[in-house]
Structure formats: structure tokens, C-alpha cells
C-alpha positions, 0 to 999 in steps of 0.5 A: 184153489184159494190163495192163503196170505200170511202176515207178521206184525211187530208191536213195540210196548213200553213196560214198567217194572219196579225195582227196590232195596237200596241202602243209604250208602248207595249213590244216586248214580249207582241207584240209576245204573242198578235200577236200569240193569235190574229192570232189564234183567227182570223183563228178560227173565219174563221173556225167556220164561214165556212160551218158546213160540213167542218171539220177543226182545227188548229194544231201546235203552232203559229209562229210570223215570222216578225214584222214591225214597223213604226213611225208616 
């Protein structure tokens, strides 16, 4: 009888999402906090909406890597 081998792998990915819509009255500290929280929430929603057979979770802390401002 032929033996079957099962294997699992874990893959860590970096995902970038865009967050926007802050007014001039928003402090930089608040912007960083809300951007990080919003990005995590967006990815969590994508994961929860995925196929029930997919097993994925967010690991690590969010890192805000850039802020662009535009006066209109």
C-alpha cells in the first residue's frame, strides 16, 4: 500500500491598503492611529469574507508608511 504524506505551510504576506478621508482638524497622531486601525479592519473584513476553508489571520502590528496631504 502506498503511503500518503500530508503537509501544511504557513506563508506570511505584507499587504498594503489605502485609507483616506481626514479633515484639517485631525491631528497627525489621530491620523496615524485611525489609519492603522482602519487598515487592519479592512483586511480583517476581506479575510472574514473569504472562503470558510481558508485559514488566515493578521499577525504583527500595522505600520503606517506614508501620509499624503492635499489642500482642496
